[in-house]
N, CA, C and O of each residue as an XYZ file, in Angstrom:
496
protein
N     -96.665    -51.568      1.694
C     -95.885    -52.091      2.819
C     -96.246    -50.981      3.819
O     -96.491    -49.841      3.424
N     -96.274    -51.313      5.071
C     -96.344    -50.338      6.485
C     -95.890    -50.571      7.146
O     -96.120    -51.683      7.621
N     -94.657    -49.557      7.861
C     -93.710    -49.816      8.346
C     -93.958    -49.099      9.656
O     -93.722    -47.912      9.431
N     -94.328    -49.257     10.937
C     -94.602    -48.239     11.964
C     -93.422    -48.735     13.390
O     -93.225    -49.742     14.071
N     -92.922    -47.485     13.294
C     -92.515    -47.532     14.938
C     -92.671    -46.765     16.007
O     -92.889    -45.566     16.181
N     -92.410    -48.327     17.161
C     -93.267    -47.819     18.152
C     -92.454    -46.282     19.257
O     -91.231    -46.402     19.335
N     -92.894    -45.314     19.831
C     -91.915    -44.550     20.021
C     -92.754    -44.410     21.431
O     -92.593    -43.280     21.892
N     -93.304    -44.945     21.960
C     -93.630    -45.036     23.100
C     -92.682    -45.111     24.151
O     -91.875    -46.019     23.955
N     -92.444    -44.293     25.501
C     -91.479    -43.970     26.079
C     -90.439    -43.058     25.405
O     -89.316    -43.252     25.870
N     -90.487    -42.188     24.513
C     -89.682    -41.567     24.353
C     -89.515    -40.621     24.998
O     -88.396    -40.168     25.240
N     -90.970    -39.955     25.552
C     -90.273    -38.775     26.406
C     -89.668    -38.880     27.513
O     -89.240    -37.956     28.204
N     -89.612    -40.028     27.720
C     -89.083    -40.766     29.345
C     -87.326    -40.707     28.668
O     -86.424    -40.072     29.216
N     -87.195    -41.375     27.621
C     -85.637    -41.096     27.067
C     -85.307    -39.666     26.975
O     -84.175    -39.426     27.395
N     -86.104    -38.428     26.457
C     -85.800    -37.168     26.749
C     -85.561    -37.102     27.773
O     -84.342    -37.019     27.927
N     -86.263    -37.088     28.923
C     -86.118    -36.539     30.272
C     -84.610    -37.089     30.623
O     -83.722    -36.314     30.978
N     -84.416    -38.465     30.492
C     -83.356    -39.267     30.760
C     -82.142    -38.529     29.941
O     -81.074    -38.494     30.550
N     -82.164    -38.073     28.937
C     -81.212    -37.435     28.105
C     -80.700    -35.691     28.918
O     -79.688    -34.997     29.019
N     -82.208    -35.653     29.352
C     -81.668    -33.922     29.683
C     -81.271    -34.109     31.338
O     -80.824    -33.110     31.900
N     -81.442    -35.511     32.216
C     -80.971    -35.655     33.604
C     -79.628    -35.833     33.310
O     -78.689    -35.491     34.028
N     -79.555    -36.498     32.000
C     -77.940    -37.255     32.116
C     -76.982    -35.735     31.593
O     -75.798    -35.781     31.927
N     -77.472    -34.311     30.740
C     -76.387    -33.395     31.118
C     -76.515    -32.810     32.267
O     -75.478    -32.180     32.476
N     -77.202    -32.700     33.063
C     -77.329    -32.377     34.300
C     -76.286    -32.922     35.321
O     -75.559    -32.492     36.215
N     -76.536    -33.857     34.837
C     -75.578    -35.161     36.070
C     -74.202    -35.218     35.627
O     -73.344    -35.562     36.439
N     -73.806    -34.851     34.145
C     -72.707    -34.436     33.758
C     -71.530    -33.002     34.146
O     -70.322    -32.825     34.303
N     -72.802    -32.221     34.159
C     -71.959    -30.717     34.575
C     -71.746    -31.483     36.093
O     -70.546    -31.590     36.347
N     -72.613    -32.022     37.125
C     -72.725    -31.918     38.381
C     -71.342    -32.820     38.822
O     -70.730    -32.794     39.890
N     -71.078    -33.643     37.567
C     -70.224    -34.674     37.740
C     -68.774    -34.322     37.430
O     -67.894    -34.892     38.075
N     -68.438    -33.386     36.452
C     -67.515    -31.935     36.408
C     -67.262    -31.366     37.495
O     -66.080    -31.527     37.797
N     -68.086    -30.509     38.548
C     -68.310    -29.859     39.425
C     -67.890    -30.649     40.363
O     -66.991    -30.127     41.021
N     -68.275    -32.060     40.806
C     -67.390    -32.976     41.593
C     -66.083    -33.191     41.223
O     -65.403    -32.662     42.102
N     -65.185    -33.810     40.181
C     -64.183    -33.968     39.714
C     -63.560    -32.942     40.253
O     -62.668    -33.078     41.091
N     -64.060    -31.601     39.730
C     -62.994    -30.774     39.841
C     -62.573    -30.173     41.413
O     -61.596    -29.510     41.758
N     -63.661    -30.664     42.152
C     -63.511    -29.888     43.736
C     -62.727    -31.059     44.363
O     -62.053    -30.709     45.332
N     -62.666    -32.152     44.095
C     -62.272    -33.301     44.394
C     -60.622    -32.889     44.070
O     -59.980    -32.572     45.071
N     -60.010    -32.873     42.969
C     -59.164    -32.634     42.453
C     -58.098    -31.415     43.241
O     -56.936    -31.504     43.638
N     -59.126    -30.231     43.249
C     -58.906    -29.094     43.420
C     -58.461    -29.375     45.364
O     -57.365    -28.905     45.670
N     -59.192    -30.020     46.439
C     -58.751    -30.311     47.516
C     -57.517    -31.260     47.609
O     -56.639    -30.887     48.388
N     -57.298    -32.500     46.897
C     -56.405    -32.949     46.877
C     -54.978    -32.264     46.706
O     -54.024    -32.568     47.423
N     -54.898    -31.014     45.373
C     -53.780    -30.284     45.647
C     -53.840    -29.420     46.490
O     -52.758    -28.842     46.589
N     -54.835    -28.927     47.367
C     -55.108    -28.132     48.440
C     -53.664    -28.790     49.661
O     -52.601    -28.445     50.177
N     -54.434    -29.690     49.587
C     -54.130    -30.938     51.105
C     -52.420    -30.744     50.456
O     -51.693    -30.089     51.204
N     -51.884    -31.166     49.386
C     -50.490    -31.225     48.872
C     -49.677    -29.704     49.148
O     -48.465    -29.495     49.098
N     -50.620    -28.884     49.406
C     -49.831    -27.675     49.077
C     -49.719    -27.317     50.269
O     -48.798    -26.521     50.451
N     -50.447    -27.668     51.377
C     -50.707    -26.973     52.580
C     -49.136    -27.555     52.978
O     -48.115    -26.902     53.193
N     -49.424    -29.562     52.995
C     -47.990    -29.946     53.396
C     -46.561    -29.527     53.226
O     -45.639    -29.727     54.017
N     -46.510    -28.699     51.666
C     -45.258    -28.658     51.072
C     -45.182    -26.959     51.723
O     -44.152    -26.612     52.301
N     -46.105    -26.185     51.600
C     -45.711    -25.049     52.308
C     -44.320    -24.768     53.173
O     -43.633    -25.715     53.556
N     -44.070    -23.798     53.366
C     -42.654    -23.649     54.161
C     -43.801    -23.046     55.583
O     -44.975    -22.718     55.410
N     -43.103    -23.033     56.856
C     -44.427    -23.032     57.690
C     -43.046    -21.819     58.918
O     -41.844    -22.075     58.985
N     -43.446    -21.128     59.358
C     -42.546    -19.961     60.073
C     -43.880    -19.377     61.250
O     -43.580    -19.023     62.391
N     -45.090    -19.362     60.822
C     -46.006    -18.807     61.458
C     -47.265    -19.284     61.531
O     -48.154    -18.981     62.327
N     -47.274    -20.366     60.281
C     -48.707    -20.973     60.093
C     -49.657    -20.100     58.948
O     -50.501    -20.546     58.170
N     -49.235    -18.822     59.130
C     -50.337    -17.841     58.490
C     -50.329    -18.288     56.925
O     -51.463    -18.494     56.492
N     -49.231    -18.486     55.957
C     -49.334    -19.354     54.748
C     -49.919    -20.361     54.763
O     -50.977    -19.995     54.252
N     -50.042    -21.455     54.982
C     -50.288    -22.711     55.361
C     -51.768    -22.485     55.199
O     -52.461    -22.905     54.272
N     -52.232    -21.620     56.434
C     -53.803    -21.512     56.418
C     -54.138    -20.660     55.478
O     -55.342    -20.403     55.442
N     -53.372    -20.060     54.591
C     -54.133    -19.116     53.591
C     -54.682    -19.890     52.359
O     -55.506    -19.439     51.563
N     -53.973    -21.406     52.310
C     -54.554    -22.232     51.062
C     -55.396    -22.973     51.188
O     -55.243    -24.076     51.714
N     -56.705    -22.447     50.640
C     -58.069    -22.582     50.306
C     -58.521    -23.488     49.136
O     -57.620    -23.893     48.402
N     -59.758    -23.852     48.866
C     -60.551    -23.825     47.629
C     -61.743    -23.456     47.961
O     -62.437    -23.618     48.965
N     -61.936    -22.710     46.537
C     -62.979    -21.809     46.537
C     -63.715    -21.801     44.774
O     -63.065    -22.307     43.859
N     -64.600    -21.396     44.610
C     -64.620    -20.839     43.201
C     -64.700    -20.149     42.491
O     -65.121    -19.086     42.947
N     -64.492    -20.138     41.390
C     -64.352    -18.558     40.393
C     -64.801    -19.175     38.875
O     -64.150    -19.879     38.103
N     -66.381    -18.547     38.741
C     -66.693    -18.400     37.486
C     -67.221    -20.215     37.285
O     -67.437    -20.686     36.168
N     -67.311    -20.761     38.146
C     -68.522    -21.957     38.517
C     -67.000    -23.124     38.449
O     -67.289    -24.306     38.636
N     -65.879    -22.893     38.264
C     -64.861    -23.658     38.466
C     -64.073    -23.707     39.385
O     -63.528    -22.708     39.856
N     -63.911    -24.753     39.737
C     -62.991    -24.651     41.117
C     -61.751    -24.205     41.693
O     -61.153    -24.044     40.629
N     -60.844    -23.857     42.646
C     -59.381    -23.429     42.431
C     -59.123    -23.281     43.680
O     -59.834    -22.968     44.635
N     -57.714    -23.611     43.551
C     -57.288    -23.550     45.298
C     -56.150    -22.532     44.983
O     -55.158    -22.509     44.255
N     -56.865    -21.558     46.025
C     -55.617    -19.845     46.233
C     -54.768    -20.134     47.504
O     -55.000    -21.020     48.327
N     -53.834    -19.315     47.524
C     -53.151    -19.269     48.351
C     -53.098    -17.370     48.899
O     -52.473    -16.484     48.316
N     -53.879    -17.229     50.037
C     -54.154    -15.772     50.259
C     -52.970    -15.772     51.828
O     -52.850    -16.628     52.704
N     -52.385    -14.664     51.677
C     -52.462    -14.349     53.131
C     -52.892    -12.502     52.970
O     -52.409    -11.684     52.189
N     -53.784    -12.339     53.856
C     -54.222    -11.023     53.688
C     -53.311    -10.098     54.442
O     -52.852    -10.112     55.584
N     -53.159     -8.935     52.964
C     -52.530     -7.915     53.577
C     -51.226     -7.990     53.477
O     -50.610     -6.995     53.859
N     -50.554     -8.981     53.030
C     -48.908     -9.133     52.288
C     -49.156    -10.152     51.500
O     -49.977    -11.069     51.523
N     -47.996     -9.722     50.545
C     -47.979    -10.529     48.947
C     -46.942    -11.732     49.518
O     -46.202    -12.047     48.587
N     -46.623    -12.546     50.789
C     -45.878    -12.873     51.148
C     -46.251    -14.867     50.225
O     -45.296    -15.636     50.117
N     -47.342    -15.197     49.840
C     -47.198    -16.179     49.453
C     -46.425    -16.143     47.811
O     -45.767    -17.062     47.323
N     -46.732    -14.806     47.169
C     -45.951    -15.074     46.131
C     -44.461    -14.797     46.313
O     -43.817    -15.054     45.296
N     -43.899    -14.440     47.119
C     -42.318    -14.387     47.584
C     -41.798    -15.763     47.881
O     -40.633    -16.159     47.904
N     -43.022    -16.463     48.124
C     -42.264    -17.638     48.760
C     -42.645    -18.759     47.067
O     -41.790    -19.523     46.619
N     -43.556    -18.644     46.639
C     -43.747    -19.299     45.828
C     -42.807    -19.243     44.410
O     -42.347    -20.242     43.857
N     -42.612    -17.703     43.905
C     -41.742    -17.370     43.320
C     -40.208    -17.092     43.476
O     -39.451    -17.223     42.514
N     -39.799    -16.732     44.631
C     -38.814    -16.277     45.340
C     -38.225    -14.734     44.877
O     -38.531    -14.120     43.854
N     -37.518    -14.414     45.688
C     -37.008    -12.803     45.325
C     -35.549    -13.154     45.263
O     -34.946    -14.223     45.357
N     -35.132    -11.755     45.052
C     -33.362    -11.676     44.591
C     -32.253    -12.190     45.759
O     -31.053    -12.231     45.487
N     -32.883    -12.661     47.371
C     -32.607    -12.934     48.278
C     -33.085    -14.062     48.730
O     -32.415    -14.670     49.565
N     -33.963    -14.437     48.420
C     -34.583    -15.951     48.528
C     -35.039    -16.520     47.499
O     -35.759    -16.058     46.614
N     -34.458    -17.888     47.671
C     -35.269    -19.155     46.558
C     -36.491    -18.906     46.355
O     -37.050    -17.908     46.809
N     -37.040    -19.771     45.658
C     -38.489    -20.106     45.267
C     -38.784    -21.196     45.579
O     -38.198    -22.212     45.205
N     -39.923    -21.136     46.454
C     -40.130    -22.487     47.625
C     -41.785    -22.863     46.519
O     -42.933    -22.477     46.745
N     -41.273    -23.715     45.375
C     -42.895    -24.143     44.640
C     -43.195    -25.064     45.191
O     -43.023    -26.270     45.014
N     -44.117    -23.921     46.569
C     -45.392    -24.852     47.156
C     -46.741    -25.530     46.130
O     -47.235    -26.655     46.196
N     -47.065    -24.460     45.260
C     -48.380    -24.492     44.958
C     -48.590    -25.214     43.469
O     -49.587    -25.719     42.953
N     -46.671    -24.974     42.814
C     -46.700    -25.212     41.385
C     -46.713    -26.904     41.930
O     -47.444    -27.784     41.474
N     -45.445    -27.093     43.284
C     -45.538    -28.584     43.736
C     -46.120    -29.567     43.781
O     -45.712    -30.666     43.405
N     -47.628    -29.193     44.463
C     -48.226    -29.940     44.332
C     -49.264    -30.104     43.381
O     -50.216    -30.878     43.485
N     -48.953    -29.106     42.184
C     -50.233    -29.631     41.162
C     -49.368    -30.668     40.431
O     -50.055    -31.341     39.663
N     -48.054    -31.005     40.437
C     -47.111    -31.161     40.124
C     -46.870    -33.159     40.541
O     -46.607    -34.180     39.905
N     -47.163    -32.778     41.958
C     -47.271    -33.892     42.364
C     -48.507    -34.630     42.631
O     -48.617    -35.302     43.657
N     -49.605    -34.525     41.611
C     -50.818    -35.417     41.576
C     -50.357    -35.646     40.150
O     -50.017    -34.854     39.270
N     -50.467    -37.251     40.195
C     -49.993    -37.984     39.698
C     -51.220    -38.190     38.629
O     -52.349    -37.957     39.062
N     -51.077    -38.626     37.210
C     -51.713    -38.460     36.311
C     -53.301    -39.953     36.631
O     -54.496    -39.844     36.354
N     -52.509    -41.209     37.311
C     -53.107    -42.088     37.858
C     -53.959    -42.185     38.991
O     -54.650    -43.161     39.283
N     -53.832    -40.700     39.850
C     -54.925    -40.765     40.958
C     -55.732    -39.841     40.412
O     -56.929    -39.912     40.691
N     -55.277    -38.817     39.554
C     -56.520    -37.694     39.068
C     -57.432    -38.927     37.949
O     -58.561    -38.624     37.562
N     -57.131    -39.563     37.749
C     -57.566    -40.789     36.686
C     -58.562    -41.261     37.677
O     -59.755    -41.055     37.450
N     -58.202    -41.848     38.708
C     -58.618    -42.855     39.760
C     -59.877    -41.952     40.688
O     -60.765    -42.524     41.319
N     -59.711    -40.370     40.600
C     -60.552    -39.628     41.451
C     -61.931    -39.204     40.283
O     -63.123    -38.922     40.401
N     -61.216    -39.319     39.462
C     -62.665    -38.703     38.159
C     -63.472    -39.978     37.685
O     -64.526    -39.907     37.053
N     -62.701    -41.434     38.157
C     -63.273    -42.377     37.879
C     -64.380    -42.809     38.970
O     -65.415    -43.405     38.674
N     -64.020    -42.430     40.241
C     -64.931    -42.367     41.459
C     -66.079    -41.509     41.115
O     -67.207    -41.977     41.275
N     -65.932    -40.293     40.654
C     -66.891    -39.115     40.525
C     -67.595    -40.164     39.977
O     -68.284    -40.890     40.692
N     -67.485    -40.351     38.602
C     -67.955    -40.946     37.681
C     -68.931    -42.141     37.644
O     -69.818    -42.331     36.812
N     -68.596    -42.921     38.717
C     -69.272    -44.185     39.319
C     -70.080    -43.788     40.218
O     -70.903    -44.636     40.565
N     -70.127    -42.895     40.665
C     -70.747    -42.261     41.907
C     -72.077    -41.643     41.104
O     -73.262    -41.829     41.377
N     -71.707    -41.136     40.416
C     -72.895    -40.298     39.550
C     -73.858    -40.780     39.090
O     -75.053    -40.546     39.267
N     -73.053    -41.847     38.154
C     -74.005    -42.496     37.713
C     -74.967    -43.933     38.272
O     -75.761    -44.589     37.598
N     -74.556    -44.142     39.800
C     -75.093    -44.789     40.669
C     -76.329    -44.202     41.638
O     -77.244    -44.813     42.189
N     -75.957    -42.613     41.628
C     -76.940    -41.854     42.308
C     -77.961    -41.383     41.227
O     -78.864    -40.645     41.620
N     -77.907    -41.817     39.562
C     -78.821    -41.444     38.528
C     -79.446    -42.893     38.584
O     -80.676    -42.893     38.529
N     -78.903    -43.992     38.673
C     -80.068    -45.101     38.849
C     -78.912    -46.321     37.396
O     -79.474    -47.295     36.894
N     -78.029    -46.116     37.163
C     -77.599    -46.959     36.151
C     -76.686    -48.240     37.003
O     -76.168    -49.157     36.365
């Protein structure tokens, strides 16, 4: 009995799998970036405004390949005092509140959109 397996096209499968791995990383970055942008927008909306410096200091950046939302007011720890409060002022949790406001359903929707976009781009 002679059993043969046709493996023509195996190189294409390996190529596609490698592309899928690269695409998965790109998709993860896309999801993280979109979620960070959503949180940053909500944090800006929630931030207390006196001069606008605190609100304008809320940005999306990257640290170690991960998307992060930052609140930086150059030269002053004002953002920390607002977020955490002081002995004289109550905490105004604009950053934590922004994260909490992002519903699981909305996060899932953003992730699904990124997955769908990556699959379309890969030709699936």
